[in-house]
Structures are given as structure tokens and as C-alpha cells.
C-alpha positions as CSV (number, residue, x, y, z in Angstrom):
1,M,149.5,44.7,103.4
2,A,152.3,43.5,105.7
3,G,153.4,40.8,103.3
4,L,153.5,42.9,100.2
5,A,155.1,45.8,102.0
6,T,158.0,43.5,103.1
7,T,158.6,42.1,99.6
8,F,157.6,45.0,97.3
9,G,157.6,48.0,99.7
10,S,154.0,48.7,99.0
11,G,150.9,46.7,100.3
12,A,148.3,47.3,97.6
13,M,146.9,45.8,94.4
14,T,149.6,46.2,91.8
15,N,147.3,46.4,88.7
16,S,143.9,47.6,87.6
17,I,140.6,45.8,87.3
18,H,140.6,46.9,83.6
19,D,143.5,44.6,83.0
20,I,141.4,41.5,83.7
21,T,139.4,41.8,80.5
22,N,141.8,43.9,78.4
23,H,145.3,42.6,79.0
24,A,145.5,39.3,81.0
25,Q,146.2,36.0,79.3
26,L,146.0,34.0,82.5
27,L,144.2,34.5,85.8
28,M,145.4,32.5,88.8
29,L,143.0,32.6,91.8
30,I,144.2,31.4,95.2
31,G,141.9,31.5,98.2
32,T,139.3,33.8,96.6
33,N,135.7,33.0,95.9
34,T,135.5,36.1,93.7
35,T,132.0,35.8,92.2
36,E,130.4,35.8,95.7
37,A,132.8,37.9,97.7
38,H,133.6,40.5,94.9
39,P,130.9,40.0,92.3
40,I,131.8,42.7,89.9
41,I,135.4,41.6,89.6
42,G,134.2,38.0,89.5
43,Y,132.0,38.9,86.5
44,K,135.0,40.4,84.7
45,M,137.0,37.2,85.4
46,R,134.2,35.2,83.7
47,Q,134.3,37.6,80.8
48,A,138.0,37.2,80.4
49,A,137.8,33.4,80.5
50,R,135.1,33.4,77.9
51,K,137.3,35.6,75.7
52,G,140.1,33.1,75.9
53,A,142.1,33.8,79.0
54,K,143.3,30.7,80.9
55,L,141.8,30.3,84.4
56,I,143.4,28.5,87.3
57,V,141.4,28.2,90.5
58,V,143.1,27.0,93.7
59,D,140.4,26.4,96.4
60,P,139.2,23.6,98.7
61,R,135.6,24.3,97.6
62,R,134.3,23.9,94.1
63,I,133.4,27.6,93.8
64,D,131.5,28.9,90.8
65,L,134.6,29.9,88.9
66,A,136.0,26.3,89.3
67,E,133.3,25.2,86.9
68,E,134.9,27.4,84.2
69,A,138.5,26.9,85.1
70,D,141.1,25.2,82.9
71,Y,142.5,23.9,86.2
72,W,140.8,23.6,89.5
73,L,143.2,22.5,92.2
74,R,141.4,21.3,95.4
75,I,144.0,22.2,97.9
76,K,143.9,21.1,101.5
77,P,143.3,24.1,103.8
78,G,146.4,25.5,105.3
79,T,148.9,24.2,102.7
80,D,149.3,27.3,100.5
81,I,153.0,27.8,101.3
82,P,154.0,24.2,100.2
83,F,151.8,24.6,97.1
84,L,153.5,27.8,96.1
85,N,157.0,26.5,97.0
86,G,156.2,23.4,94.9
87,L,155.4,25.5,91.8
88,M,158.6,27.5,92.3
89,H,160.6,24.3,92.7
90,I,159.4,23.1,89.3
91,I,159.9,26.5,87.6
92,I,163.5,26.8,88.8
93,N,164.3,23.1,88.0
94,E,162.9,23.5,84.5
95,D,164.7,26.8,83.9
96,L,161.5,28.7,83.4
97,H,162.2,31.5,85.8
98,D,162.8,35.1,84.5
99,K,166.6,35.5,85.0
100,E,166.7,39.0,83.7
101,F,164.0,40.2,86.0
102,I,165.5,38.4,88.9
103,A,169.0,39.9,88.3
104,N,167.8,43.5,87.7
105,R,164.8,43.9,89.9
106,T,165.3,41.5,92.9
107,E,167.6,40.4,95.7
108,N,167.9,37.3,98.0
109,F,167.1,34.9,95.2
110,E,169.6,32.3,96.5
111,V,167.7,32.1,99.8
112,L,164.5,31.4,97.9
113,K,166.2,28.8,95.8
114,E,167.6,27.0,98.8
115,T,164.2,26.9,100.5
116,V,162.1,25.7,97.5
117,K,164.5,22.9,96.6
118,N,163.0,21.1,99.7
119,Y,159.6,21.0,98.1
120,P,159.7,18.5,95.2
121,P,156.3,17.8,93.5
122,E,155.8,14.4,95.2
123,Y,156.2,15.9,98.7
124,V,154.0,18.9,97.9
125,S,151.3,16.5,96.5
126,S,151.3,14.6,99.7
127,L,150.8,17.8,101.8
128,T,148.3,19.6,99.5
129,G,146.3,16.8,97.9
130,I,147.0,18.2,94.5
131,T,148.3,15.7,91.9
132,V,151.9,15.8,90.7
133,E,150.6,16.1,87.1
134,D,148.5,19.2,88.0
135,L,151.5,20.8,89.8
136,Y,153.7,20.5,86.7
137,A,150.9,21.7,84.4
138,V,150.1,24.8,86.4
139,A,153.7,25.7,87.1
140,R,154.6,25.5,83.4
141,L,151.5,27.4,82.3
142,Y,151.9,30.3,84.8
143,A,155.7,30.6,84.1
144,T,155.4,30.5,80.3
145,T,152.4,32.8,79.9
146,D,153.5,36.4,79.0
147,R,150.8,38.2,81.0
148,A,149.5,36.4,84.1
149,M,147.6,38.1,86.9
150,L,147.5,36.5,90.4
151,F,144.6,37.2,92.7
152,Y,144.0,36.3,96.4
153,T,141.8,37.3,99.2
154,L,141.0,36.0,102.7
155,G,141.6,32.4,101.8
156,I,145.3,33.4,101.8
157,T,145.4,35.9,104.6
158,E,143.1,34.4,107.3
159,H,145.6,31.9,108.5
160,I,148.2,32.1,111.3
161,C,150.7,32.2,108.4
162,G,148.7,34.7,106.4
163,T,151.6,37.2,106.0
164,H,153.9,34.5,104.9
165,N,151.3,33.2,102.5
166,V,151.3,36.7,100.9
167,M,155.1,36.8,100.7
168,S,155.0,33.4,99.0
169,V,152.6,34.7,96.4
170,A,154.9,37.7,95.8
171,N,157.9,35.3,95.5
172,L,156.1,33.4,92.7
173,A,155.3,36.6,90.8
174,M,158.9,37.9,91.0
175,L,160.3,34.6,90.1
176,T,158.4,34.7,86.8
177,G,158.7,38.4,86.1
178,H,154.9,38.9,86.2
179,L,155.1,42.4,87.6
180,G,155.2,46.0,86.4
181,R,153.3,45.5,83.2
182,P,149.6,45.6,82.3
183,G,147.9,42.2,82.7
184,T,150.3,41.0,85.4
185,G,150.9,41.6,89.1
186,V,149.9,40.5,92.5
187,N,146.3,41.6,93.2
188,P,144.8,41.3,96.6
189,I,141.1,42.1,96.4
190,R,140.1,44.2,99.4
191,G,137.2,42.9,101.5
192,Q,134.8,45.9,101.5
193,N,134.1,49.0,99.5
194,N,136.4,51.4,101.3
195,V,138.9,49.2,103.2
196,Q,141.7,50.5,101.0
197,G,140.6,54.1,101.6
198,A,140.4,53.6,105.4
199,C,144.0,52.2,105.4
200,D,145.2,55.0,103.1
201,M,143.8,57.5,105.6
202,G,145.8,56.0,108.4
203,A,143.2,53.9,110.1
204,L,145.9,51.5,111.2
205,P,147.9,51.5,114.5
206,N,151.4,51.9,112.9
207,V,151.0,54.6,110.3
208,F,149.6,58.0,109.5
209,S,147.9,58.7,106.2
210,G,149.8,57.5,103.1
211,Y,151.5,54.7,105.1
212,Q,153.9,57.1,106.9
213,K,155.3,55.4,109.9
214,V,154.4,56.8,113.4
215,I,157.8,55.7,114.7
216,D,159.6,58.0,112.2
217,P,160.4,61.3,114.0
218,A,160.4,63.4,110.8
219,V,157.0,62.1,109.8
220,R,155.7,62.7,113.3
221,A,157.0,66.2,113.4
222,K,155.2,67.0,110.1
223,F,151.9,65.9,111.5
224,E,152.5,67.6,114.8
225,K,153.1,70.9,113.1
226,A,149.9,70.5,111.0
227,W,147.7,69.5,113.9
228,G,149.3,71.6,116.6
229,V,149.6,68.7,119.1
230,E,152.3,66.3,120.4
231,L,151.8,62.8,118.9
232,P,152.8,59.5,120.5
233,G,155.8,57.8,118.8
234,K,154.9,54.2,119.5
235,V,152.7,51.7,117.5
236,G,149.2,51.3,118.8
237,L,147.1,48.2,119.4
238,M,145.7,45.9,116.7
239,I,142.1,44.8,117.1
240,P,142.7,41.5,118.9
241,E,145.2,43.2,121.2
242,M,142.5,45.8,122.1
243,F,140.2,43.1,123.3
244,E,143.0,41.3,125.1
245,K,143.8,44.5,127.0
246,A,140.0,45.0,127.7
247,H,140.1,41.5,129.3
248,E,143.0,42.6,131.4
249,G,141.4,45.8,132.4
250,K,144.0,47.9,130.7
251,V,141.6,49.2,128.0
252,K,138.6,50.6,129.8
253,A,136.7,52.3,127.0
254,M,136.0,51.8,123.3
255,Y,134.4,53.8,120.5
256,I,133.3,51.5,117.7
257,L,132.1,53.1,114.5
258,G,130.5,51.0,111.7
259,E,131.9,47.6,112.9
260,N,130.3,44.6,114.4
261,P,133.1,42.5,116.1
262,V,130.6,40.3,118.0
263,L,129.6,38.8,114.8
264,T,132.6,39.2,112.6
265,D,135.7,38.7,114.8
266,P,137.1,35.2,115.5
267,N,136.4,33.4,118.7
268,S,133.5,35.8,119.3
269,N,132.7,34.6,122.8
270,E,135.9,36.2,123.9
271,I,134.9,39.4,122.2
272,R,131.6,39.4,124.1
273,A,133.4,38.8,127.4
274,A,135.9,41.7,126.7
275,L,133.0,44.1,125.9
276,E,131.3,43.2,129.2
277,K,134.5,44.1,131.1
278,L,134.7,47.6,129.6
279,D,133.8,50.6,131.8
280,F,132.4,52.5,128.9
281,L,131.4,51.5,125.3
282,V,130.2,53.9,122.6
283,V,128.8,52.4,119.4
284,Q,128.0,54.6,116.4
285,E,125.7,52.5,114.1
286,L,122.9,52.3,111.6
287,F,121.1,49.5,113.5
288,L,121.1,47.9,116.9
289,T,123.8,45.3,116.1
290,E,125.0,42.5,118.3
291,T,127.8,44.8,119.3
292,A,125.6,47.8,120.0
293,E,123.6,45.7,122.5
294,Y,126.7,46.0,124.8
295,A,126.9,49.8,124.4
296,D,126.5,52.4,127.2
297,V,125.8,55.1,124.5
298,I,124.7,54.5,120.9
299,L,125.3,57.4,118.5
300,P,123.3,57.4,115.2
301,A,125.4,56.8,112.1
302,A,124.9,58.0,108.5
303,S,125.1,55.5,105.6
304,F,127.0,55.9,102.4
305,A,123.9,57.4,100.8
306,E,123.8,60.2,103.4
307,T,127.3,61.7,103.0
308,D,129.8,63.2,100.6
309,G,133.4,62.2,100.4
310,T,135.6,59.6,98.6
311,F,135.9,55.9,98.4
312,T,139.1,54.3,97.4
313,S,138.6,51.0,95.6
314,T,140.7,47.8,95.7
315,E,142.7,49.0,92.7
316,R,143.8,52.2,94.6
317,R,141.3,54.3,92.6
318,V,140.0,57.3,94.6
319,Q,136.5,58.1,93.6
320,R,134.0,60.8,94.6
321,V,130.8,59.8,96.4
322,R,127.9,62.2,96.8
323,K,125.0,62.0,99.2
324,A,121.6,61.0,97.7
325,I,119.5,62.0,100.8
326,K,120.0,64.3,103.8
327,P,121.5,62.5,106.8
328,V,118.7,60.8,108.8
329,P,120.5,61.7,112.1
330,G,120.7,65.4,111.1
331,Q,124.5,65.2,110.6
332,T,126.9,62.8,109.0
333,N,129.7,60.8,110.7
334,W,132.6,63.2,110.3
335,Q,130.5,66.0,111.9
336,T,129.7,63.7,114.8
337,I,133.4,63.0,115.3
338,M,134.2,66.7,115.1
339,A,131.6,67.5,117.7
340,L,132.9,64.8,120.0
341,S,136.5,66.0,119.5
342,A,135.5,69.5,120.5
343,K,133.9,68.3,123.7
344,M,137.1,66.5,124.5
345,G,139.2,69.7,124.1
346,Y,140.4,69.6,120.5
347,P,138.3,71.7,118.2
348,M,138.3,70.6,114.5
349,G,137.5,73.4,112.0
350,Y,136.6,71.5,108.9
351,N,133.6,72.7,106.8
352,S,133.5,69.8,104.3
353,P,134.9,66.4,103.4
354,E,136.9,68.2,100.7
355,E,138.8,70.2,103.4
356,I,139.6,67.0,105.3
357,W,140.8,65.3,102.1
358,M,143.0,68.3,101.1
359,E,144.7,68.4,104.5
360,M,145.4,64.7,104.2
361,A,146.7,65.0,100.6
362,S,149.0,67.9,101.6
363,L,150.6,65.6,104.2
364,S,150.7,62.4,102.1
365,P,153.1,62.4,99.1
366,S,151.4,59.5,97.4
367,M,148.1,61.4,97.2
368,A,149.4,65.0,96.9
369,G,148.1,65.4,93.3
370,I,144.6,64.2,93.9
371,T,142.0,67.0,94.3
372,Y,138.2,67.1,94.3
373,E,138.4,69.2,91.2
374,R,140.3,66.4,89.4
375,L,138.0,63.8,90.8
376,E,135.0,65.5,89.2
377,E,136.3,64.2,85.9
378,R,137.4,60.7,86.8
379,G,138.8,58.5,89.6
380,I,142.6,58.6,90.1
381,Q,144.8,55.7,91.2
382,W,147.5,56.6,93.7
383,P,150.4,57.2,93.8
384,C,149.7,60.6,92.3
385,P,152.4,62.9,93.6
386,S,151.6,66.1,91.7
387,L,148.7,67.9,90.0
388,E,150.2,67.1,86.6
389,H,150.6,63.4,87.4
390,P,147.9,61.2,85.8
391,G,147.9,58.5,88.5
392,T,149.4,55.1,88.4
393,P,147.4,52.1,87.0
394,V,150.4,49.7,87.3
395,L,152.7,49.7,90.3
396,H,156.4,48.7,90.2
397,G,156.9,49.5,86.5
398,T,160.7,50.0,86.7
399,T,161.5,49.8,90.3
400,F,159.9,48.6,93.6
401,S,158.8,51.0,96.3
402,H,161.9,50.3,98.3
403,G,164.3,49.7,95.3
404,K,164.5,45.9,94.6
405,G,162.0,43.3,95.4
406,I,163.1,41.0,98.2
407,F,162.6,37.2,97.9
408,Q,161.7,35.5,101.2
409,G,162.6,31.9,102.1
410,I,159.4,30.6,103.7
411,D,158.7,27.1,105.0
412,H,155.4,25.4,105.7
413,I,153.6,26.6,108.8
414,P,150.8,24.3,109.8
415,P,147.5,25.7,111.1
416,A,147.1,26.4,114.8
417,E,144.4,23.7,115.1
418,M,143.6,20.7,113.0
419,P,140.9,18.0,113.2
420,D,141.6,15.2,115.7
421,E,139.7,12.3,117.2
422,E,137.6,14.5,119.5
423,Y,136.9,17.2,116.8
424,P,137.2,15.3,113.5
425,F,135.8,17.9,111.1
426,L,137.6,20.9,109.6
427,L,135.5,24.1,109.9
428,S,136.1,26.8,107.3
429,T,134.1,30.1,106.9
430,G,133.4,32.7,104.2
431,R,130.9,34.9,102.5
432,I,127.8,34.2,100.4
433,L,126.6,36.3,97.5
434,Q,123.1,36.8,98.8
435,H,124.5,38.6,101.9
436,Y,127.3,40.3,100.1
437,N,129.2,42.0,102.9
438,V,126.1,42.2,105.1
439,T,126.7,40.7,108.5
440,T,123.4,41.4,110.1
441,P,119.9,40.5,108.9
442,Y,118.4,44.0,108.9
443,S,117.4,44.1,105.3
444,T,114.0,42.4,104.8
445,G,114.7,42.0,101.1
446,I,118.1,40.4,101.5
447,H,116.8,38.3,104.4
448,S,114.0,37.0,102.2
449,M,116.5,35.7,99.6
450,W,118.6,33.6,102.0
451,S,117.0,33.7,105.5
452,E,119.1,31.2,107.4
453,E,122.5,29.5,107.4
454,Q,122.9,26.4,105.2
455,S,126.2,24.9,106.2
456,E,127.8,22.8,103.5
457,L,128.6,19.1,104.2
458,H,129.9,16.5,101.8
459,P,127.5,13.6,101.0
460,Q,129.8,11.0,102.5
461,D,129.8,12.8,105.8
462,A,126.1,13.4,105.6
463,A,125.5,9.7,105.1
464,R,127.6,8.8,108.1
465,L,125.8,11.3,110.3
466,Q,122.4,10.3,108.8
467,V,121.5,13.8,107.8
468,T,120.0,15.2,104.6
469,T,119.7,18.8,103.2
470,G,117.5,20.8,105.6
471,D,118.3,18.8,108.7
472,K,119.6,20.6,111.8
473,V,122.8,19.7,113.4
474,K,124.8,21.0,116.4
475,V,128.4,22.1,115.6
476,F,130.9,22.2,118.4
477,S,134.5,23.5,118.7
478,R,136.7,24.1,121.7
479,R,135.4,27.6,121.9
480,G,131.6,27.2,121.6
481,Q,128.6,25.6,119.9
482,L,125.7,26.5,117.6
483,T,122.8,25.0,115.7
484,T,122.7,25.2,111.9
485,K,120.8,23.7,109.0
486,I,122.8,21.5,106.6
487,K,123.1,21.6,102.8
488,V,124.5,18.3,101.5
489,T,126.8,19.1,98.5
490,D,130.1,18.0,97.0
491,R,131.2,21.6,96.7
492,V,133.1,20.9,99.9
493,P,135.6,18.0,100.3
494,P,134.9,15.1,102.7
495,G,135.8,16.0,106.3
496,M,134.9,19.7,106.0
497,I,132.0,21.8,107.1
498,W,131.8,25.2,105.6
499,M,129.7,28.1,107.1
500,S,129.1,31.7,106.3
501,F,129.4,34.2,109.2
502,H,126.3,36.3,108.4
503,Y,123.7,35.0,110.7
504,T,123.0,35.9,114.3
505,A,121.1,32.7,114.9
506,S,124.2,30.6,113.9
507,P,127.2,32.8,114.5
508,A,130.1,30.8,112.9
509,N,132.7,33.0,114.7
510,A,131.6,31.6,118.0
511,L,133.5,28.5,116.8
512,T,136.5,29.8,114.9
513,S,140.1,29.3,116.0
514,H,141.9,31.3,118.6
515,G,145.0,31.3,116.3
516,L,146.3,34.6,115.1
517,D,148.9,35.6,112.5
518,P,151.7,36.9,114.8
519,I,152.5,39.8,112.5
520,T,149.1,41.2,111.6
521,K,147.0,39.6,114.4
522,T,144.6,38.3,111.7
523,G,142.4,35.5,112.9
524,E,142.6,32.0,111.4
525,Y,139.0,31.9,110.1
526,K,139.8,29.2,107.5
527,V,140.9,26.3,109.6
528,A,139.4,25.1,112.9
529,A,138.6,21.7,114.4
530,A,134.9,20.9,114.9
531,R,132.5,18.1,115.9
532,I,129.0,17.6,114.4
533,E,126.0,16.0,116.0
534,K,122.6,15.3,114.4
535,I,119.7,16.9,116.3
């Protein structure tokens, strides 16, 4: 969100899922294992490839889509910026950039040009491990294809340079004019079913709903009038900062709803220590999660099946959801929050999720035209500023959100921690399909399909350690250690161990790096130094 907001003025997927199979001629995937992390979109990508769309996969692992790709580029983790700069170097040198788009729609091009001239293919190849021939082939293919869509997920953002990685992706799309039309665009796929909706509603420390800045006095005055309270004018804490302040004794209480940071946040031993220091912890959850075990009070939560409301998908599409069963706790989550707010001295008078939505839409210009009545017919993609507006399938059609797109000159930023003599393996983490977005083993059915971690290790490394598939090893980092079973496979390159983060018995995030993106405070889950010992 931060990277695209800087370059385009809006931090969201620019195009529609529909475009994958109906308009795109080329799909470039960087740092996204789409078939496992976003299986519906991954299936559509497979459909598009089988209908003739070209497919480029840039990933250190040989993911499923690499098997169907026209080009699979096994990039060294943490070298996305030099890779993207190298493509742009070739495109500019061979005069393949879209001069008309650059002149009319962008600014700061000379800064980009000066930066990428320092990334010739031979130098980029030495950093990334990608051959010079493949760099030329992919640069030419992406630049000369009329309708090319670029996709990324956490393989781009979960680095200390994640925001700069995103800006580099945006640079490449602007350089080639792959924006503002069906079948083009920069398309970050959001991690879970309503992440986009949560952000749109203002569940961020720096904005109200609709991405209206809390530091803007006029915006603040509008919300103060609507809510009848005085609102703070400073940006709040991001998640890592919350736990840092808990360590320092400056944050004394937390209310955690539907989140399990003990299992999902990086360097999780520090998370546990911070939770232990709190004076008071409230967790509202479906299950007794690893985080809930630290709670002073546990409030029962209602699942998606027990509540009415909206989800906003990765393509900015607001959709109605309806409860299938009565809430097991007797009330759903918004009602619990209302009751708690009343106890704390601020009564909320909402009678339904629709009333909450309509208040939010009335205060948020980008969603002002979306009503429950309209959502009965179909989902609507914001921005939708009026009741007559049909919604916006493609962003940045004639102009960017803040006028012109702004090129950024970005140089290589190495990972916070790389393998060394003491910790010679590179640890990377991600999701597996069988536990799709499930971070705790509370479903008997899911658990029966994939009951324990099987960390991936290359055959060369397995031979040196004298382990085979099914053997147990201990994995150490500078932050902790765990035991895991090994799966020997050449899906990973030599020198890497890859783990999912789904299992309580082998919590990968006890090992992950302490490094954070300085802008967004996102953890560097994709690169950490590790040591492996056979048990």
C-alpha cells in the first residue's frame, strides 16, 4: 500500500481478476506462489496460460506455476530491486519504453534513467543468479506485449526493502505503459479474504476510512463532527511498534480480535515476551489460540458464517456476505464491540451492519455510491463516488490518483541478515495450499490432510547432512530453534530451507529475522540465516 501510494497515489490492485482470462496477453508473477496462497486466482492464471497468454514466473522456488511458465527465473532471495532495474536498463537501452505514456502521465523519469543505467545485465546476473539471456528475453517480452499484467504478493513485500520493491514494480509498469487499460496494471494480491476491506475501513494507524489521513485537520474535523468526539491528530503505532512499546512498559493493555501474532508475526519469541509484560490482555477468538493462552479475558468471536456485512476482495470489489447460522456466542463481533464501547463511556447506536456501512460510506468519497441496495445486485469496485457511478474496474485510466505517476530511483538494498559461516542456510517461509490461510490446527479435516511441517531441503544439502525425506532435523537461527521433518526436493535451490508457518509444533516465526521495512514495519519473513543439525 505504501509503495503504490507513493508512485500512483493509490495503494490497491489496479485491475480486475476478470482481466486475467479475458484481456491479458502476458502474466508476470514476482514473489507470488499464487496457486497455493490464492488458489482461485492461481486457477485463472492457469486458464489464461492454457488459452495462450505468456507466463513469466520469478521465484526462488519451483512453484506449481513455474512448471507451466514460458520463463521461470530462479532469483536469489532479496535481489528483486536489481532484477527490476536490470529489466528497465535493457528496455531503455533498446528504446522499448513507452515515450508517450512517460511524457504525458509521469514525472521524474530522468532520475529513474540515471539509477537503472548502473544495472547492466551482466552485473544484475551476478547479483540475482538469472542468466543474461533470460534477462534480455523477459525484458523484451514484457515491454513489447500490448497487454501485460504484473502480480506480486508477500515475496515482494516481506523484506526490509518491501516498500522499495513495490515502487520498483510500479516503475517497470509505468516505463512500459502497462497501466490504465484492461489486461494491464500492477496487481498486489491481498493476503486474506477481507484484508482490503479492513484497510478500506481505516484499520490502519495513519488513516480513517477511505484512506483519509488522520493528520489532515479538515478530515479530522469531518469525523469529529460525525462521531461527536475529539480525535487525536497523530499517527498511531504499527504492529511491531505496539509490541516494542509493550516491552518498554509504555503499552500496558491490548485487545486482539481475530489475530494470532504468536504464530504469525516475525521473531515470535519477542512477541511472547511482550505479551507477558502486558498488564491486561483481551483476546476475542474462535479457538484457544497460542495468543489467547496469554489472555486475561477471552471473548467469544463469531465466524464469517455467523454474521452479516461486507467483504472487499483483492480487486477492490465490495460484496455482501450473509450469515448462514445464528452466532454461536449469542451475538456477533460488531455487537460485542458496541457493548464494550458503551461500558467504556461511548454508546454506539447501530442496529445493523448496513447502518455501520452507510455511515462509513457517507464519510468516504471513494465509497459514497455503494449501498446495500446496490450490493444486492452485484459487487461494486471502488472508487464509486455517487449512486449513479458503476464502479471502477480499472484504476488510473486517464490520470493517477495524485495527478502524474512518480518514478522513483531505487538502488539495491541487501537483506538484514544473510547466511554466514555460523548459520550457512537461507531460511524462507510461506503458505501451503492444504492449510490455506489457516495458522492453527483446529480443523480435524484440514489437519488430516497435512498434519505436520515438511520443510523443503535440496538433495545436495540433504546428502551433506545425511538426511532423507521424513527425517527430523533441528533448525537454529539467532532468535530461536525448532524441530521439523524434512522433505527432500529440488523445488528449493541449494543452500535454502523453506518452511510454512502454520504449525504450532514447528513455529517457523520463532526463527525469522528481526529486520523490518522502515516504512511499513513489515517483517523480513523471506530471508534469514539458519543452521541445520540432523537429530
